[in-house]
C-alpha positions in Angstrom: -149.2 -49.9 -199.9 -149.6 -48.4 -196.4 -151.4 -51.6 -195.2 -148.6 -53.7 -196.5 -146.0 -51.6 -194.7 -148.0 -51.8 -191.5 -148.2 -55.6 -191.9 -144.5 -55.9 -192.4 -143.8 -53.8 -189.3 -146.2 -55.9 -187.2 -144.5 -59.1 -188.5 -141.1 -57.7 -187.7 -142.2 -56.7 -184.3 -143.6 -60.2 -183.7 -140.3 -61.8 -184.7 -138.4 -59.5 -182.3 -140.8 -60.2 -179.5 -141.1 -63.9 -180.0 -137.7 -65.0 -178.8 -137.9 -63.4 -175.3 -141.5 -64.4 -175.0 -140.8 -68.1 -175.9 -137.8 -68.2 -173.6 -139.9 -66.9 -170.7 -142.6 -69.4 -171.4 -140.3 -72.4 -171.7 -138.2 -71.7 -168.7 -138.2 -69.4 -165.7 -135.5 -68.7 -163.2 -136.9 -70.1 -160.0 -135.6 -72.3 -157.3 -137.3 -74.6 -154.8 -135.0 -74.8 -151.7 -135.2 -77.4 -149.1 -137.7 -76.7 -146.3 -136.2 -77.2 -142.8 -138.9 -78.7 -140.7 -139.1 -79.3 -137.0 -140.0 -82.7 -135.6 -143.8 -83.3 -136.0 -145.6 -83.6 -132.7 -147.1 -87.1 -132.3 -150.5 -87.7 -130.7 -150.6 -91.4 -129.9 -151.6 -93.7 -127.0 -148.9 -93.5 -124.3 -147.5 -90.2 -125.6 -147.3 -87.2 -123.1 -150.3 -85.0 -123.4 -151.3 -81.9 -121.4 -154.0 -79.3 -122.3 -151.4 -76.5 -122.1 -149.0 -78.3 -124.5 -151.5 -79.4 -127.1 -153.4 -76.1 -127.1 -150.1 -74.4 -127.9 -149.4 -76.9 -130.7 -152.8 -76.6 -132.4 -152.9 -72.8 -132.1 -149.4 -72.6 -133.6 -150.7 -74.7 -136.5 -153.6 -72.2 -137.0 -156.3 -74.4 -135.6 -159.4 -72.9 -134.1 -160.6 -73.9 -130.7 -164.4 -74.7 -130.4 -166.8 -76.2 -127.9 -166.7 -79.9 -127.4 -169.0 -81.6 -130.0 -169.2 -78.5 -132.2 -166.3 -79.4 -134.6 -167.6 -79.2 -138.2 -164.5 -79.0 -140.3 -160.7 -79.4 -140.6 -158.2 -77.4 -138.4 -160.4 -77.3 -135.3 -160.1 -78.7 -131.8 -162.0 -78.9 -128.5 -160.8 -79.7 -125.0 -162.6 -80.8 -121.8 -160.9 -82.4 -118.7 -159.8 -85.8 -119.8 -161.5 -85.8 -123.2 -160.5 -83.9 -126.4 -161.6 -83.7 -130.0 -159.4 -82.7 -132.9 -160.2 -82.5 -136.7 -156.8 -82.7 -138.5 -156.5 -80.7 -141.7 -155.8 -83.9 -143.8 -157.8 -86.4 -141.8 -161.0 -87.2 -139.9 -162.5 -86.2 -136.5 -160.6 -87.8 -133.7 -161.5 -88.3 -130.0 -158.6 -88.3 -127.5 -158.9 -89.7 -124.0 -156.3 -88.4 -121.5 -155.2 -89.9 -118.2 -152.2 -89.0 -116.0 -150.5 -86.6 -118.5 -150.7 -89.2 -121.2 -152.9 -90.2 -124.1 -155.0 -93.1 -122.9 -156.8 -93.8 -126.2 -157.2 -92.3 -129.7 -160.1 -93.2 -131.9 -161.9 -92.1 -135.1 -165.3 -90.7 -134.3 -166.5 -91.3 -137.9 -165.4 -94.9 -138.1 -165.6 -95.6 -134.3 -162.3 -97.4 -134.6 -159.0 -96.9 -132.7 -156.3 -94.9 -134.4 -152.6 -95.8 -133.9 -151.5 -92.1 -133.9 -151.5 -88.8 -135.7 -148.7 -86.4 -136.3 -149.1 -82.6 -136.4 -146.3 -80.7 -138.3 -145.7 -77.1 -137.5 -144.5 -74.3 -139.7 -141.0 -74.6 -141.3 -138.0 -73.4 -139.3 -136.5 -71.9 -142.4 -135.2 -72.7 -145.9 -131.9 -73.9 -147.3 -130.9 -72.8 -150.8 -128.1 -71.6 -153.0 -126.9 -68.0 -153.1 -127.9 -67.5 -156.8 -131.0 -68.6 -158.8 -130.9 -71.7 -161.0 -132.8 -73.0 -163.9 -135.9 -75.0 -162.9 -138.8 -76.3 -165.0 -141.9 -74.3 -165.4 -144.8 -75.0 -163.1 -147.2 -77.4 -164.7 -151.0 -76.9 -164.6 -151.4 -80.7 -164.0 -149.5 -80.3 -160.7 -152.1 -78.0 -159.3 -155.2 -79.1 -157.4 -158.5 -78.4 -159.3 -159.8 -76.6 -156.2 -156.9 -74.1 -156.3 -157.3 -73.4 -160.0 -161.1 -72.8 -159.6 -160.5 -70.5 -156.6 -158.0 -68.4 -158.4 -160.0 -68.2 -161.6 -163.1 -67.2 -159.7 -161.2 -64.2 -158.4 -159.2 -63.3 -161.4 -160.7 -64.5 -164.8 -163.9 -66.5 -164.7 -164.0 -66.9 -168.5 -160.4 -67.8 -168.9 -161.0 -71.2 -170.6 -163.6 -69.8 -173.0 -162.2 -66.5 -174.2 -159.4 -66.0 -176.7 -157.3 -63.6 -174.7 -159.8 -60.7 -174.6 -162.9 -61.0 -172.5 -165.1 -58.5 -174.3 -168.3 -59.7 -172.7 -166.8 -59.7 -169.2 -165.4 -56.2 -169.6 -168.8 -54.9 -170.9 -170.7 -56.5 -168.0 -168.3 -55.0 -165.5 -168.6 -51.5 -167.0 -172.4 -51.7 -167.0 -172.5 -52.9 -163.4 -170.1 -50.2 -162.2 -172.0 -47.2 -163.7 -172.6 -44.5 -161.1 -169.8 -45.8 -158.9 -166.8 -43.6 -157.9 -164.3 -46.0 -159.3 -164.3 -49.3 -161.1 -161.6 -51.9 -160.9 -161.4 -54.5 -163.7 -158.7 -57.0 -164.0 -157.4 -57.8 -167.5 -157.6 -61.4 -168.6 -154.8 -63.7 -167.3 -153.3 -63.9 -170.8 -153.2 -60.1 -171.0 -151.7 -59.9 -167.5 -149.0 -62.4 -168.5 -148.2 -60.4 -171.7 -147.9 -57.2 -169.7 -145.6 -58.9 -167.3 -143.3 -60.2 -170.1 -143.0 -56.6 -171.4 -142.4 -55.0 -168.0 -139.0 -53.7 -169.1 -140.4 -51.9 -172.2 -141.1 -48.1 -172.2 -144.8 -47.4 -171.5 -146.9 -45.8 -174.2 -149.0 -46.6 -177.3 -146.3 -48.9 -178.7 -146.1 -51.0 -175.6 -149.9 -51.3 -175.5 -149.8 -52.5 -179.1 -147.1 -55.0 -178.2 -149.2 -56.3 -175.3 -152.0 -57.0 -177.7 -149.6 -58.8 -180.1 -148.1 -60.9 -177.3 -151.6 -61.8 -176.0 -152.5 -63.1 -179.5 -149.2 -64.9 -179.8 -149.6 -66.7 -176.4 -153.2 -67.7 -177.2 -152.2 -69.1 -180.6 -149.0 -70.9 -179.6 -149.6 -72.2 -176.1 -152.4 -74.1 -174.4 -154.6 -72.5 -171.7 -153.0 -74.7 -169.1 -149.5 -73.5 -170.1 -150.6 -69.9 -170.0 -152.3 -70.3 -166.6 -149.2 -72.1 -165.1 -146.9 -69.4 -166.4 -149.1 -66.6 -165.0 -149.5 -68.3 -161.7 -145.7 -68.6 -161.3 -145.3 -64.9 -161.7 -148.1 -63.3 -159.7 -147.5 -62.0 -156.2 -149.1 -63.4 -153.1 -149.2 -61.6 -149.7 -147.0 -63.8 -147.5 -147.7 -63.3 -143.8 -145.0 -65.8 -143.0 -142.2 -63.4 -144.0 -144.1 -60.1 -144.0 -143.8 -59.4 -147.7 -145.0 -60.6 -151.1 -143.7 -63.7 -152.8 -144.6 -66.3 -155.5 -147.1 -69.1 -154.9 -144.6 -71.9 -154.3 -142.7 -69.8 -151.7 -145.9 -68.8 -150.0 -147.2 -72.4 -149.7 -143.8 -73.6 -148.4 -143.3 -70.9 -145.9 -146.8 -70.4 -144.7 -148.1 -73.9 -144.7 -145.0 -76.1 -145.0 -146.5 -78.0 -148.0 -146.4 -78.4 -151.7 -149.4 -77.1 -153.7 -150.8 -80.5 -154.3 -150.9 -81.1 -150.5 -152.8 -78.0 -149.5 -156.1 -78.4 -147.6 -159.3 -76.6 -148.7 -158.8 -74.0 -146.0 -155.2 -73.4 -147.1 -156.4 -73.1 -150.8 -159.0 -70.5 -149.8 -156.3 -68.6 -147.8 -154.0 -68.6 -150.8 -156.6 -67.2 -153.1 -157.3 -64.4 -150.6 -153.6 -63.7 -150.3 -153.5 -63.2 -154.1 -156.4 -60.8 -153.9 -154.5 -58.7 -151.4 -151.2 -58.9 -153.3 -150.0 -56.8 -156.3 -150.7 -57.8 -159.8 -147.3 -59.2 -160.5 -144.1 -60.4 -158.8 -141.1 -58.0 -159.5 -138.4 -59.7 -161.6 -135.9 -59.5 -158.7 -138.4 -61.1 -156.4 -139.1 -63.8 -159.0 -135.4 -64.8 -158.7 -135.1 -64.4 -154.9 -138.5 -65.1 -153.5 -137.6 -68.6 -152.6 -134.2 -67.7 -151.1 -133.6 -69.0 -147.6 -135.0 -66.9 -144.8 -133.6 -68.9 -142.0 -135.2 -68.3 -138.6 -132.0 -69.5 -136.8 -128.9 -68.7 -139.0 -126.2 -70.8 -137.4 -128.7 -73.7 -137.0 -129.2 -73.6 -140.7 -125.5 -73.5 -141.3 -125.0 -76.6 -139.1 -127.6 -78.4 -141.1 -125.8 -77.4 -144.3 -122.5 -78.8 -142.9 -124.2 -82.2 -142.1 -125.7 -82.4 -145.6 -124.3 -82.7 -149.0 -122.4 -85.9 -148.4 -124.7 -88.1 -150.5 -126.9 -85.4 -152.0 -125.5 -82.7 -154.4 -126.0 -79.3 -152.9 -127.6 -77.9 -156.1 -130.1 -80.7 -156.1 -130.9 -80.3 -152.5 -131.5 -76.6 -152.8 -133.6 -76.6 -155.9 -135.9 -79.6 -155.9 -138.1 -78.9 -153.0 -136.7 -81.5 -150.5 -137.7 -81.5 -146.9 -135.0 -81.6 -144.2 -136.7 -83.2 -141.1 -134.9 -82.1 -138.0 -135.3 -83.3 -134.4 -136.1 -79.7 -133.2 -139.4 -79.0 -131.4 -140.3 -75.6 -132.9 -142.2 -74.6 -129.8 -139.3 -75.5 -127.5 -136.9 -73.7 -129.9 -138.9 -70.5 -129.6 -139.0 -71.0 -125.8 -135.2 -71.3 -125.7 -134.7 -68.2 -127.8 -137.2 -66.2 -125.7 -135.6 -67.5 -122.4 -132.1 -66.3 -123.4 -133.4 -63.0 -124.7 -135.4 -62.3 -121.6 -132.5 -63.4 -119.3 -130.0 -61.1 -121.0 -132.4 -58.2 -120.9 -132.9 -58.6 -117.2 -129.2 -58.7 -116.6 -128.8 -55.4 -118.5 -131.2 -53.8 -116.1 -129.6 -55.3 -113.0 -125.9 -55.2 -114.0 -125.5 -52.4 -116.6 -121.7 -52.1 -115.7 -121.1 -55.4 -117.5 -121.9 -53.7 -120.9 -119.8 -50.6 -120.3 -116.5 -52.0 -121.5 -117.5 -54.9 -123.8 -120.3 -56.8 -125.3 -121.6 -58.0 -122.0 -122.6 -61.5 -120.9 -123.6 -64.2 -123.4 -125.8 -67.3 -123.0 -126.6 -70.5 -124.8 -128.9 -73.4 -124.2 -129.3 -77.0 -125.5 -132.2 -79.3 -124.8 -131.9 -83.0 -125.7 -133.9 -86.2 -125.4 -131.5 -88.5 -123.4 -133.1 -91.6 -124.8 -132.3 -90.9 -128.4 -129.9 -87.9 -128.5 -132.5 -85.9 -130.4 -131.8 -82.2 -130.0 -135.1 -80.5 -129.2 -133.8 -76.9 -128.9 -130.5 -75.2 -129.5 -130.2 -71.4 -129.1 -127.8 -68.6 -128.4 -128.3 -65.1 -127.1 -126.3 -63.6 -130.0 -125.7 -66.3 -132.6 -124.4 -63.8 -135.3 -121.3 -63.2 -133.2 -120.2 -66.8 -133.5 -120.7 -67.2 -137.3 -122.0 -70.6 -138.3 -121.2 -72.7 -135.3 -122.7 -70.8 -132.4 -121.4 -71.3 -128.8 -123.6 -74.3 -128.3 -121.5 -76.6 -130.5 -118.0 -75.2 -131.0 -117.2 -72.7 -128.2 -115.4 -74.1 -125.2 -115.9 -72.8 -121.7 -114.7 -73.8 -118.2 -117.3 -76.2 -116.7 -116.4 -75.5 -113.1 -118.4 -77.5 -110.5 -120.9 -78.5 -113.1 -118.3 -81.2 -113.9 -119.1 -82.8 -110.5 -121.4 -85.4 -112.2 -118.4 -86.8 -114.1 -116.3 -86.9 -110.9 -119.0 -88.7 -109.0 -119.5 -91.2 -111.8 -115.7 -91.9 -111.8 -115.4 -92.3 -108.1 -118.5 -94.3 -107.4 -117.7 -96.6 -110.4 -114.1 -97.1 -109.3 -115.0 -98.2 -105.8 -118.4 -99.8 -106.3 -120.3 -100.4 -104.0 -118.2 -98.8 -101.2 -119.0 -95.2 -102.1 -122.5 -93.8 -101.9 -124.6 -90.8 -100.7 -123.9 -91.6 -97.0 -120.2 -92.0 -97.4 -118.1 -89.5 -95.6 -115.5 -87.1 -97.0 -113.5 -84.1 -95.8 -114.4 -80.6 -96.7 -111.1 -79.0 -95.6 -108.5 -77.0 -97.4 -106.2 -79.0 -99.6 -103.0 -77.9 -101.4 -102.2 -79.5 -104.7 -99.1 -78.2 -106.6 -97.9 -79.4 -110.0 -101.3 -80.6 -111.0 -102.9 -77.4 -112.3 -104.2 -76.5 -108.9 -103.1 -74.3 -106.0 -104.9 -74.3 -102.7 -108.4 -75.3 -103.2 -111.2 -73.8 -101.2 -114.9 -73.0 -101.5 -116.5 -70.0 -103.0 -117.9 -68.8 -99.7 -114.6 -69.2 -97.8 -116.0 -71.7 -95.3 -115.4 -75.4 -94.7 -117.7 -78.0 -93.2 -115.2 -80.6 -92.1 -116.4 -84.2 -92.3 -119.6 -84.3 -94.4 -121.5 -87.0 -96.3 -121.1 -87.2 -100.0 -124.7 -86.2 -100.4 -124.2 -83.0 -98.5 -120.9 -82.2 -100.4 -122.7 -82.7 -103.7 -125.8 -80.7 -102.8 -123.7 -77.7 -101.5 -121.2 -78.0 -104.4 -118.1 -78.2 -102.1 -114.8 -78.1 -104.1 -112.3 -79.8 -101.7 -114.4 -83.1 -101.6 -114.3 -83.1 -105.4 -110.5 -82.8 -105.4 -110.3 -85.6 -102.8 -112.4 -87.8 -105.1 -110.1 -86.9 -108.0 -107.1 -88.0 -105.9 -108.8 -91.2 -105.0 -109.4 -92.3 -108.6 -106.6 -90.4 -110.3 -106.8 -87.8 -113.2 -106.6 -90.5 -115.9 -109.7 -92.1 -114.6 -111.5 -88.8 -114.7 -110.6 -88.4 -118.4 -111.6 -92.0 -119.1 -115.0 -91.5 -117.5 -115.5 -88.2 -119.3 -114.9 -89.9 -122.6 -117.3 -92.7 -121.7 -120.0 -90.2 -120.8 -119.7 -88.5 -124.2 -117.3 -85.6 -123.7 -115.2 -85.2 -126.8 -113.3 -82.0 -126.0 -109.6 -82.5 -125.3 -109.0 -83.1 -121.6 -105.6 -83.4 -119.9 -105.1 -85.9 -117.0 -104.5 -83.2 -114.4 -106.2 -82.9 -111.1 -107.7 -79.5 -111.9 -110.2 -81.5 -113.9 -111.8 -82.6 -110.6 -113.3 -79.1 -110.2 -113.9 -78.6 -114.0 -111.0 -76.2 -114.6 -110.6 -77.4 -118.2 -112.7 -76.1 -121.1 -115.4 -78.1 -122.9 -118.4 -77.4 -125.0 -122.0 -77.0 -123.9 -122.9 -79.9 -126.1 -120.3 -82.1 -124.4 -121.7 -81.5 -121.0 -125.3 -82.0 -122.2 -124.4 -85.4 -123.7 -122.6 -86.4 -120.4 -125.8 -85.7 -118.4 -127.9 -87.4 -121.0 -125.9 -90.6 -120.3 -126.7 -90.3 -116.7 -130.4 -89.6 -117.3 -130.5 -92.6 -119.7 -129.2 -95.1 -117.1 -125.6 -95.1 -118.2 -126.4 -95.5 -122.0 -124.8 -92.8 -124.0 -126.8 -91.3 -127.0 -125.1 -89.7 -130.0 -126.4 -86.1 -130.6 -128.8 -86.0 -133.5 -130.1 -82.8 -135.2 -131.1 -84.2 -138.6 -133.7 -86.9 -138.7 -133.6 -87.3 -142.5 -134.3 -85.9 -145.9 -137.5 -86.5 -147.9 -138.2 -85.9 -151.5 -141.2 -83.8 -152.6 -143.2 -87.0 -153.1 -142.7 -88.0 -149.4 -140.2 -90.7 -150.0 -137.3 -90.7 -147.6 -134.0 -90.1 -149.4 -131.9 -90.3 -146.3 -132.9 -91.4 -142.8 -130.8 -91.1 -139.6 -131.6 -93.5 -136.8 -130.7 -92.9 -133.1 -127.4 -94.3 -132.0 -126.7 -95.3 -128.4 -124.0 -97.2 -126.5 -123.6 -98.5 -123.0 -121.1 -96.2 -121.3 -121.1 -96.8 -117.6 -122.7 -99.2 -115.1 -126.4 -98.5 -114.8 -126.2 -98.7 -111.0 -123.5 -96.0 -111.0 -125.7 -93.7 -113.1 -128.6 -94.4 -110.7 -126.6 -93.4 -107.6 -125.3 -90.2 -109.3 -128.8 -89.3 -110.3 -130.0 -89.7 -106.7 -127.2 -87.4 -105.5 -128.1 -84.8 -108.2 -131.7 -84.9 -107.2 -130.6 -83.6 -103.8 -129.0 -80.6 -105.5 -132.4 -79.6 -106.9 -134.5 -80.3 -103.8 -132.3 -78.8 -101.1 -129.0 -77.8 -102.7 -127.5 -75.0 -104.7 -130.3 -75.3 -107.3 -133.3 -75.3 -104.9 -134.5 -72.1 -106.5 -135.9 -74.4 -109.3 -138.5 -75.6 -106.8 -139.1 -72.1 -105.4 -140.0 -71.0 -108.9 -142.6 -73.7 -109.3 -141.1 -76.6 -111.2 -142.5 -79.8 -109.6 -141.7 -82.8 -111.8 -138.9 -85.3 -110.8 -135.6 -83.6 -111.5 -131.9 -84.0 -111.1 -129.2 -81.6 -111.9 -126.2 -79.4 -110.9 -125.2 -75.8 -110.9 -121.7 -74.8 -111.9 -119.3 -71.9 -111.4 -115.7 -71.6 -112.7 -113.1 -70.4 -110.2 -112.6 -67.1 -112.0 -116.4 -66.6 -112.1 -116.5 -66.0 -115.8 -118.7 -69.1 -116.5 -121.9 -70.1 -114.8 -123.9 -73.2 -115.6 -127.1 -75.0 -114.9 -127.6 -78.5 -116.2 -130.6 -80.6 -115.2 -132.7 -83.5 -116.4 -135.9 -85.4 -116.2 -136.1 -88.9 -117.6 -137.1 -87.5 -121.0 -135.3 -84.2 -121.3 -131.8 -82.8 -120.5 -131.3 -79.1 -120.6 -127.9 -77.4 -120.3 -127.5 -73.7 -120.0 -124.3 -71.6 -120.0 -123.9 -68.0 -119.0 -120.5 -66.3 -119.5 -118.8 -62.9 -119.3 -115.3 -62.5 -120.8 -114.1 -60.0 -118.3 -111.4 -60.0 -115.6 -114.2 -58.9 -113.1 -116.2 -62.0 -113.9 -119.9 -62.4 -113.1 -120.3 -60.6 -109.8 -123.2 -61.2 -107.5 -124.8 -64.6 -107.7 -124.3 -65.8 -111.3 -125.4 -69.4 -110.4 -128.8 -68.0 -109.3 -129.1 -66.1 -112.6 -128.3 -69.3 -114.6 -130.8 -71.3 -112.5 -133.6 -68.7 -113.0 -133.2 -68.7 -116.8 -132.9 -72.4 -116.9 -136.1 -72.8 -114.8 -137.9 -70.4 -117.1 -137.3 -72.7 -120.0 -138.2 -75.8 -118.1 -141.5 -74.3 -117.0 -142.2 -73.7 -120.7 -141.1 -77.3 -121.5 -143.0 -78.9 -118.6 -146.3 -79.4 -120.5 -144.5 -81.5 -123.1 -142.8 -83.8 -120.5 -144.0 -87.2 -119.4 -143.6 -86.5 -115.7 -142.3 -90.0 -114.7 -140.0 -90.8 -111.9 -136.4 -91.9 -112.2 -135.8 -95.6 -112.3 -133.9 -96.4 -109.2 -132.2 -99.8 -109.6 -132.6 -102.4 -106.7 -129.7 -102.2 -104.2 -128.4 -98.8 -105.3 -129.8 -97.1 -102.2 -127.4 -99.2 -100.1 -124.3 -98.0 -102.0 -121.7 -96.6 -99.5 -121.2 -97.2 -95.9 -123.7 -95.5 -93.5 -122.3 -92.6 -91.6 -121.6 -93.7 -87.9 -123.2 -91.8 -85.1 -120.9 -89.5 -83.1 -120.7 -89.2 -79.4 -118.2 -91.6 -77.8 -114.5 -91.2 -77.1 -113.8 -94.5 -79.0 -115.7 -93.3 -82.0 -113.9 -90.0 -82.0 -110.5 -91.8 -82.0 -111.7 -94.0 -84.8 -112.7 -91.0 -86.9 -109.3 -89.3 -86.2 -107.4 -92.4 -87.3 -109.5 -92.6 -90.5 -108.8 -88.9 -91.2 -105.1 -89.5 -90.6 -105.1 -92.4 -93.0 -107.0 -90.4 -95.6 -104.4 -87.6 -95.4 -101.5 -90.0 -95.8 -103.2 -91.5 -98.8 -103.7 -88.0 -100.2 -100.0 -87.1 -99.7 -98.9 -90.3 -101.5 -101.3 -89.6 -104.4 -100.0 -86.0 -104.6 -96.4 -87.2 -104.7 -97.3 -89.5 -107.6 -99.0 -86.7 -109.5 -96.1 -84.3 -108.9 -93.7 -87.0 -110.2 -95.9 -87.4 -113.3 -95.8 -83.7 -114.1 -92.0 -83.2 -113.7 
């Protein structure tokens, strides 16, 4: 009678336990968000290559540096002057010949054959996922590499596939081997661990222990070993250095190695098994639901990607099926941009503490873009959380000041081609313009140079010459040229535009300079390269989009003028700080001194930096120098990744503009006076037309 009663109680307990156990085995609340990846770094003949850049790339990818000729396995590299070796994680030993900052040749050492190229992805920038967990299918044993299964079982349960849930022999051997030791640690079988996890919410005691035994038997009878192993693996915790906490195996693989389980290398599999050994026995239930939640490294960058997605892909599908969002971001340049702004703001706090006494202090933002394709390589803000999802780099508008000079030069040179050029003369004298958004226009230093060449006026960032160029072409031409160069912010056809006294975004100005760097061809900004499914198939692919915007000869002349700004003009500090590659650019300062800019470019990278202070006092001291210093710090970090080529100067452009006549004779002085008188008359007529338009 007693035995029958016990049997009935056991049967009833099994019925009560079976429903939650079966539900947990058949489904688990887990999500596989999209991984946001940076642009893989390509090693191919003709690609830029310096030791400093590629050492940083391989070290960031957890490669080990060894002596040349001593590479004996994946994830290793060696460097000598002009000749490198690298053993990719998923490939074969490669030999790389370097010449003049570029890859001369790439060949397989094993096959002694040339290789077209090899890409090296870096760690994910972050994850995109929903705000709540969703139902997803249970991890399948068949999805797992055999090497991973063997490595985990070797550490956890060597007799898993031979015992029936209770490894009596293994337990006995362990106890005998640990006799005389202070403590002995023995892991239960995987089935017993899984049963214990499923009953985690039950009160501890003899009843729960009995229930664990029952559930262990139930699992072994009802489910295959592969199903039990997969369910156990999905629940156990792994030490995840990528986020500084424990998480499940899928999250650890995605965040630490940027790969699905099936794509892990032997070295990564070994590291995962070690991470499990360091982790706790199980993943908390809350962590099971949230371990794969997004941990974005750059919050408003993630938000911008979310805004660009979802048009053809359902958000729920995107966030739960393990897609890869391939961005154009270079992760190493992105880190350099963030560090540049952080260090720059910290230095300003030490030098100008008064700026933080009555407000949040100065802010800064930076965008780096490939002018040939529009690919955004870095985009950072000194305090992105203040701006919500957009960040100042994309939505916030600021007064460009004299950084707008590149647009004015392009408009004036294009309108009067080929009469206007570096040697053309223009007046740097006070000019009064009323009814056009301007009062008397002078220079920041309060001085005037009189008659100067356009080259000198550009290099020294003189405002009156810019206004005179604006008068020459008219405000509507300035707006038209700005649109052609890629500025999308609303601009009014008023003469104050000639000195940049209308707000626009940092991205606008960066695109405009990209058009000049690209020989007059305007690229469309591109942040998302495409979306790939877990099997590697592209679900969506975005191609570069460019359009001819201005005459290539005009772009070439403007670039020549802006090279002078770097070499001997207001941005000469760039050279003083050690940047030596060919470079063109411009500083900028708004008339109220609240906005300082530095925008510069090589043939393969445009970098725009803004520094601003929302205060009536403005940026005191030399804000342009501060912007130039921060900008140069980033460029020095980016220099190893650049090609280092010269700008392409088109034939005949060096002759644009009339040569400046030599002074010294009475007749020549009279001629110059007559020309000045005629220019002033033309200015007065232009001002009258503008005043009539604004009435």
